[in-house]
C-alpha positions in Angstrom: 18.7 66.4 169.2 15.4 64.7 169.8 11.8 66.1 168.9 9.1 65.1 171.3 5.2 65.7 170.7 3.7 64.1 173.7 4.0 65.3 177.1 4.5 61.7 178.2 7.3 61.6 175.8 8.9 65.0 177.0 9.1 64.0 180.7 10.4 60.9 180.3 12.9 62.4 177.8 13.3 65.1 181.2 14.2 62.5 183.9 17.6 61.3 182.1 19.0 65.1 182.1 21.5 64.9 185.0 22.8 68.7 185.9 21.7 72.1 184.8 18.5 72.5 182.5 18.1 76.0 180.3 14.6 76.4 178.7 14.2 78.7 175.6 10.4 78.8 174.8 9.2 79.7 171.5 6.3 80.4 169.0 8.6 79.3 166.1 9.5 81.1 163.1 12.9 81.5 164.5 15.4 84.0 164.0 19.0 85.2 165.0 16.9 86.5 168.3 15.7 83.3 169.4 18.9 81.6 168.0 20.7 83.7 170.3 19.1 82.7 173.2 19.4 78.9 172.7 23.5 79.8 172.7 23.1 81.7 176.1 21.4 78.6 177.5 23.9 76.3 176.1 26.8 78.4 177.7 25.1 78.3 181.0 23.2 74.9 181.1 24.4 71.3 181.2 21.2 70.4 178.5 19.0 72.7 176.7 15.4 72.1 176.4 13.6 74.1 173.1 9.7 74.4 173.0 8.1 75.8 170.0 4.5 76.5 170.3 1.6 79.1 168.5 -0.2 79.8 172.2 -3.3 80.5 170.9 -4.4 82.0 174.0 -2.3 85.1 173.9 -3.9 86.2 170.8 -6.8 88.6 170.6 -10.0 88.2 168.2 -8.3 90.4 166.0 -4.9 89.0 166.0 -2.7 87.5 163.7 -3.3 83.5 165.1 -4.2 82.0 161.6 -1.3 83.9 159.8 1.2 83.4 162.0 4.0 82.3 160.2 5.2 79.0 160.5 8.0 76.6 158.9 8.6 73.7 161.6 11.4 72.4 159.2 13.3 75.3 158.9 13.4 76.0 162.7 14.7 72.4 163.2 17.0 73.0 161.1 18.2 76.0 162.8 18.7 74.8 166.1 20.0 71.3 165.1 23.6 72.8 164.7 23.5 74.4 168.6 23.4 71.3 170.5 20.0 71.8 172.2 19.1 68.4 173.6 15.7 68.2 172.8 12.8 70.0 171.1 9.2 70.0 172.2 6.4 70.6 169.7 2.9 69.9 171.7 -0.6 70.4 170.2 -2.9 72.9 171.1 -5.0 70.1 172.4 -2.5 68.9 174.8 -1.6 72.7 176.3 -5.5 73.1 176.3 -7.2 70.4 176.5 -11.9 69.8 176.3 -13.1 71.3 179.1 -10.0 74.0 180.1 -10.9 76.5 182.4 -7.5 77.2 184.5 -5.9 80.2 184.1 -3.0 82.4 185.5 -3.4 85.9 186.0 -0.6 88.8 187.2 -1.7 91.9 188.1 -0.5 95.4 188.2 1.9 94.9 185.9 0.3 94.0 182.8 -2.0 96.8 182.9 -0.2 99.3 181.4 1.6 99.3 177.7 0.9 96.3 175.9 -2.1 95.1 178.4 -4.0 98.4 177.8 -3.7 97.5 174.0 -4.3 93.8 174.1 -7.0 92.5 176.9 -6.1 89.3 178.1 -2.9 88.6 176.1 -0.7 88.5 179.4 -3.3 85.8 181.1 -2.5 83.8 178.2 1.2 84.5 178.2 1.7 83.7 182.0 -0.7 80.8 181.5 1.3 78.4 178.7 4.7 79.5 180.4 3.3 78.1 183.8 2.5 75.2 181.9 5.7 75.4 180.1 7.8 75.7 183.4 6.0 72.7 185.1 6.1 70.6 181.9 10.0 71.0 181.7 11.3 71.8 184.7 13.8 73.8 184.0 17.0 75.6 186.5 16.5 78.5 184.1 14.8 80.3 181.2 15.8 82.8 178.9 13.4 85.6 176.9 14.5 88.3 174.7 15.0 91.8 175.9 12.3 93.2 172.7 9.4 91.6 174.7 10.6 94.1 177.9 6.7 93.8 179.5 6.3 90.0 178.8 9.9 89.3 180.7 8.8 91.5 183.4 5.5 89.7 183.7 7.4 86.6 184.1 9.7 87.7 186.3 6.7 88.8 188.5 5.3 85.6 188.1 8.1 83.6 188.9 8.6 84.9 192.2 5.0 84.8 193.1 4.6 81.4 192.4 8.0 80.2 194.1 9.3 78.8 191.3 13.2 77.8 191.6 13.9 79.2 188.4 16.0 81.9 187.3 15.0 84.4 184.4 17.5 85.4 182.0 16.6 88.0 180.0 19.2 88.6 177.2 20.1 91.7 174.8 17.9 92.6 172.2 19.3 91.5 168.5 18.9 93.8 165.9 19.3 94.1 161.9 22.1 96.1 160.5 20.2 99.1 160.2 18.7 99.3 164.4 15.5 97.5 163.5 14.7 95.1 166.3 14.1 91.4 165.1 10.9 90.0 164.7 8.9 87.4 163.3 6.5 90.4 162.7 9.0 92.2 160.7 8.3 89.3 158.1 5.0 90.8 157.2 6.4 94.9 156.3 6.5 95.4 152.8 8.7 97.8 150.5 8.5 101.2 152.0 7.1 100.2 155.5 10.5 97.8 156.2 13.0 101.0 155.3 10.3 103.0 157.4 10.4 100.8 160.3 13.8 101.8 161.6 12.7 105.0 162.7 11.8 102.9 165.9 15.7 102.7 167.1 16.3 106.3 165.8 13.4 107.6 168.6 14.9 105.3 171.2 18.5 106.3 170.3 17.7 110.3 170.3 15.9 110.0 173.6 18.6 107.9 175.0 21.0 110.3 173.6 19.5 112.9 175.6 19.1 110.6 178.7 23.2 110.2 178.6 23.6 114.0 178.3 22.2 114.1 181.7 18.5 114.6 181.1 16.2 113.3 183.5 12.6 114.7 182.9 10.7 111.4 181.8 8.1 113.7 180.0 10.9 115.5 177.6 12.2 112.1 176.7 9.1 111.1 175.8 8.1 113.9 173.9 12.2 113.6 171.7 10.8 109.8 170.7 7.2 111.3 169.8 9.0 114.3 168.4 11.2 111.7 166.0 8.4 109.4 165.4 6.3 112.1 163.6 9.1 112.9 161.4 8.6 109.8 159.6 4.6 109.7 158.0 4.1 106.0 157.8 4.8 105.7 161.4 1.2 105.4 163.5 2.3 105.5 167.0 0.2 103.0 169.8 1.9 104.5 172.7 5.4 106.2 173.8 6.4 105.6 177.1 8.9 106.3 180.1 8.3 103.9 182.6 9.9 102.1 186.1 11.9 99.2 185.2 10.5 96.9 187.4 6.8 98.3 187.8 6.1 99.4 184.8 4.3 102.5 185.9 5.0 106.2 184.2 8.2 108.2 185.8 7.7 111.9 186.1 11.8 111.9 187.4 14.1 108.9 185.8 15.6 107.9 189.2 17.3 104.7 188.6 16.5 102.1 186.2 14.2 103.5 183.5 12.3 101.7 180.1 11.8 103.2 177.2 9.8 101.8 175.2 6.8 101.8 172.0 4.4 100.5 169.7 3.9 101.6 166.4 2.0 100.2 163.4 3.3 100.9 159.8 0.4 99.9 157.6 -1.3 96.7 159.1 1.8 95.1 160.6 2.6 96.4 164.4 6.0 96.4 165.9 7.4 97.2 169.5 10.8 98.3 170.7 12.8 99.5 173.9 15.9 100.5 175.3 16.7 99.8 179.3 18.2 103.3 181.1 20.4 103.3 183.9 
């Protein structure tokens, strides 16, 4: 496994790859969710590139960029046994050189849910993913279902910009108690960690009534809110039942739908979702 830092070294190494290339783009502090993406890429592709870059442009002014967990040595120790060809770890100065002023903005699909609460977040995501695609030239790129809106935005951007890249969305990896794996789980303390399982329970309760035949989206949202209200430590920001592709809130579920939520536990904000249909 080769670890490179400069753009020129990345491009030189990339030229040597013959056959299909899979990309797993990460912000580091890897967990089993990231590793599952790498394993899937390894199964599908002849070569795999992993990028590790904490992207400053997707963090808001009151978010946790300076405190975002980083452990490059540990990340490399997790990646090394998986047969990855190359890890690229660029600096912010490489990704955003002095005088930088070019941005990628995806429109309607970025406005609800996370986009409504985190202005500019998806502009940062779309821009950095565009730059990663340009640098690594993958055939397939792998993202986790946990960040469902991010995956939807990247799918839209890939279509709109005519990238010849297949976007592969892999299932959310969960702890044994249902909590979706996330680097931000590291911030949960004591009782908040136990309370955080309420997200999985709320989504499961809504899925249960859906599977029993309920198609009224407001009743599914109501069921999720009811379960969340049973946990005093949970402070919901939004609860959604939206169209899977457009992320517009639904009245009646027809076809594929996304149940999603964002909930605070103390200072820690968690998101989770289920796909229906």
